[in-house]
C-alpha positions as CSV (number, residue, x, y, z in Angstrom):
1,M,-19.1,12.1,8.1
2,E,-19.6,11.8,4.4
3,K,-20.1,8.2,3.2
4,E,-21.0,6.2,0.1
5,I,-21.8,2.5,-0.3
6,L,-20.9,1.3,-3.8
7,K,-21.0,-2.1,-5.4
8,V,-17.6,-2.7,-7.0
9,K,-15.7,-5.3,-9.1
10,P,-12.3,-5.5,-7.5
11,I,-9.3,-5.4,-9.9
12,V,-6.8,-7.9,-8.5
13,I,-3.3,-7.8,-9.9
14,Y,-1.1,-10.8,-9.0
15,P,2.7,-10.5,-8.6
16,K,4.6,-12.0,-11.5
17,C,6.4,-14.4,-9.1
18,T,3.0,-15.9,-8.1
19,L,1.8,-16.1,-11.7
20,D,5.0,-17.7,-12.9
21,Y,5.8,-20.0,-10.0
22,G,2.7,-20.2,-7.8
23,Y,4.4,-19.4,-4.5
24,Q,3.8,-16.8,-1.9
25,D,5.8,-13.7,-2.9
26,N,8.9,-12.3,-1.1
27,C,9.5,-8.9,-2.6
28,F,13.0,-8.4,-1.1
29,E,14.3,-11.5,-2.9
30,C,12.4,-10.9,-6.2
31,D,14.3,-10.0,-9.4
32,N,11.2,-8.2,-10.6
33,R,10.6,-6.1,-7.5
34,N,11.2,-2.7,-9.2
35,D,8.9,-3.5,-12.1
36,C,6.1,-5.4,-10.3
37,L,2.6,-4.2,-11.2
38,S,0.9,-5.7,-8.2
39,P,-0.2,-3.3,-5.5
40,R,1.5,-5.7,-3.0
41,S,4.8,-4.4,-4.2
42,M,3.9,-0.8,-3.1
43,C,5.2,-1.6,0.4
44,I,8.8,-1.9,-0.7
45,R,8.9,1.1,-3.0
46,P,11.1,3.9,-1.6
47,Y,9.7,7.1,-0.2
48,K,11.0,10.1,1.7
49,N,13.6,8.9,4.3
50,H,12.8,5.3,3.6
51,K,14.8,4.0,0.6
52,Y,13.7,0.4,1.2
53,G,10.0,1.2,1.6
54,C,7.8,0.6,4.6
55,L,9.6,-0.6,7.7
56,N,6.7,-2.9,8.6
57,F,7.1,-5.1,5.5
58,G,7.4,-8.7,6.5
59,K,7.4,-7.8,10.2
60,I,3.7,-7.6,11.2
61,P,0.8,-10.0,10.4
62,T,-1.1,-7.5,8.2
63,C,1.8,-6.7,5.9
64,P,3.1,-8.6,2.9
65,P,4.3,-11.2,2.5
66,N,2.6,-12.4,5.7
67,I,-0.9,-11.5,4.6
68,P,-2.2,-14.2,2.2
69,C,-2.5,-13.4,-1.4
70,M,-4.8,-12.7,-3.1
71,Y,-8.2,-10.9,-2.5
72,D,-10.0,-13.1,-5.0
73,Q,-8.7,-16.3,-3.3
74,I,-10.3,-15.2,0.0
75,F,-13.4,-13.2,-1.0
76,D,-16.2,-13.9,-3.4
77,I,-15.7,-11.0,-5.8
78,S,-19.1,-11.4,-7.5
79,D,-20.7,-9.3,-4.7
80,V,-18.4,-6.8,-3.2
81,Y,-19.4,-3.5,-1.5
82,A,-17.1,-0.5,-1.1
83,I,-17.7,1.4,2.1
84,V,-16.2,4.8,1.4
85,T,-15.8,7.8,3.7
86,K,-14.3,11.2,3.0
87,F,-12.3,13.0,5.7
88,Y,-11.9,16.7,5.1
89,L,-8.4,17.6,6.0
90,E,-8.4,21.4,5.8
91,E,-11.5,21.6,7.9
92,Y,-9.8,19.4,10.5
93,F,-6.5,21.3,10.3
94,N,-8.3,24.7,10.7
95,K,-10.0,23.3,13.8
96,R,-6.6,22.2,15.2
97,R,-5.0,25.6,14.5
98,K,-7.8,27.3,16.4
99,N,-7.8,24.9,19.4
100,R,-4.0,24.4,19.5
101,P,-2.3,27.7,18.4
102,D,0.9,26.5,20.2
103,L,1.4,23.7,17.7
104,A,3.7,24.0,14.7
105,E,2.2,23.4,11.2
106,G,4.0,20.1,10.9
107,Q,2.3,18.9,14.1
108,I,-1.1,20.2,12.9
109,R,-0.7,18.1,9.7
110,N,0.8,15.1,11.3
111,I,-0.7,12.0,9.6
112,R,-0.3,10.0,12.8
113,V,-2.9,12.4,14.4
114,W,-5.5,12.7,11.7
115,Q,-5.3,9.3,10.1
116,P,-6.8,7.4,13.2
117,M,-9.7,9.8,13.1
118,A,-10.3,9.1,9.4
119,I,-10.2,5.4,10.2
120,K,-12.6,5.8,13.1
121,E,-15.1,7.5,10.7
122,N,-14.8,4.6,8.3
123,D,-15.2,2.1,11.1
124,Y,-18.5,3.8,12.0
125,A,-19.6,3.6,8.4
126,I,-18.8,-0.1,8.3
127,S,-21.0,-0.6,11.4
128,E,-23.8,1.4,9.7
129,F,-23.4,-0.8,6.6
130,Y,-24.3,-3.9,8.7
131,R,-27.2,-2.2,10.5
132,E,-28.6,-1.0,7.2
133,N,-28.0,-4.3,5.3
134,P,-29.0,-7.2,7.6
135,D,-28.9,-9.6,4.6
136,K,-25.2,-8.9,4.5
137,S,-24.5,-9.8,8.1
138,E,-22.2,-12.6,7.1
139,Y,-20.1,-10.4,4.9
140,I,-16.6,-9.6,6.2
141,S,-15.0,-6.1,5.9
142,T,-11.4,-5.2,5.5
143,R,-9.3,-2.2,4.5
144,L,-6.2,-4.3,3.8
145,L,-6.8,-4.2,0.1
146,E,-3.6,-3.3,-1.6
147,C,-1.9,-5.9,0.6
148,M,-4.1,-8.5,-1.1
149,G,-3.3,-7.2,-4.6
150,V,-6.4,-5.0,-5.1
151,D,-5.8,-2.0,-7.5
152,V,-7.9,0.3,-5.4
153,I,-7.4,3.4,-7.6
154,N,-8.7,1.8,-10.8
155,T,-11.4,-0.3,-9.0
156,M,-12.8,2.9,-7.5
157,K,-12.4,5.0,-10.6
158,A,-14.8,2.6,-12.4
159,V,-17.5,3.7,-10.0
160,G,-16.7,7.4,-10.1
161,I,-14.4,7.7,-7.1
162,D,-11.1,9.5,-7.9
163,V,-8.6,8.3,-5.3
164,K,-5.4,10.4,-5.4
165,F,-2.0,10.1,-3.6
166,P,-0.7,12.0,-2.0
167,V,-3.9,13.3,-0.4
168,E,-4.7,17.0,-0.6
169,N,-8.0,18.6,0.6
170,F,-9.6,15.3,1.7
171,A,-8.7,11.7,2.3
172,Y,-10.7,8.7,1.3
173,R,-10.9,5.7,3.6
174,I,-12.2,2.6,1.8
175,A,-13.2,-0.8,3.1
176,F,-14.6,-3.7,1.0
177,A,-17.3,-6.0,2.4
178,A,-17.8,-9.4,0.8
179,R,-18.5,-13.1,1.6
180,V,-15.4,-15.1,2.6
181,Y,-14.9,-18.5,1.0
182,D,-15.3,-21.3,3.5
183,E,-12.2,-23.0,2.1
184,A,-10.2,-19.8,2.6
185,L,-11.1,-19.8,6.3
186,K,-9.7,-23.3,6.6
187,K,-6.7,-22.7,4.5
188,Y,-5.5,-19.5,6.2
189,G,-6.9,-20.1,9.6
190,F,-8.9,-16.9,9.7
191,E,-10.7,-16.0,12.9
192,I,-13.9,-14.0,12.4
193,Y,-14.6,-11.4,15.1
194,E,-17.8,-9.5,15.9
195,E,-17.9,-6.4,18.0
196,T,-20.1,-6.5,21.1
197,S,-22.6,-4.2,19.4
198,G,-23.1,-6.9,16.7
199,T,-22.8,-4.3,14.0
200,K,-19.3,-4.9,12.6
201,K,-17.6,-8.1,11.6
202,G,-14.0,-8.6,10.4
203,M,-11.1,-11.0,10.3
204,K,-9.2,-11.1,13.5
205,T,-6.1,-12.5,11.9
206,L,-5.0,-12.5,8.3
207,V,-2.1,-14.9,8.6
208,K,-2.0,-18.7,8.2
209,K,-1.6,-20.3,11.6
210,I,1.6,-22.2,12.2
């Protein structure tokens, strides 16, 4: 596993509807949906075989518009650490080809297979971050960054990490760790979880309780 810990200044881009009217966005009903500059709108942009964007939009707690906006309303952005891991795709694909010669190339490269492994590596790096930085034990980590309006590409470019889509030879997995505002915990009803190892903390829910 290859990892880096970098202090970053998150670039947060608010949806125009939130700036103009101050309410929680609803991309499907927005007149500006095709021109929105906020990363939150990425979820409803069309891609192959999905002309209306991601099917999870609005249906699961960790997807807009359910997840609260915005990152800087929830986290203290004066002290944010990016926990970055690099997953080498071709190395993994070659290993799969060797171990499973019966699989078609599409199965070898299936994102549903390799992505959980890349996430697992990032989870391990998050745990290491807490072990190596006991003074940051109260910081909360999350990978749900674009959902909260963070321009990850330009935020990371500022510290020398060139995140590209679609991924090619390797895939970055990036989590941010920062202090959560007490008022945000109350406002959105966050539940903080801690793994039994005591080495990783996160937000168990990211939706306001009804």
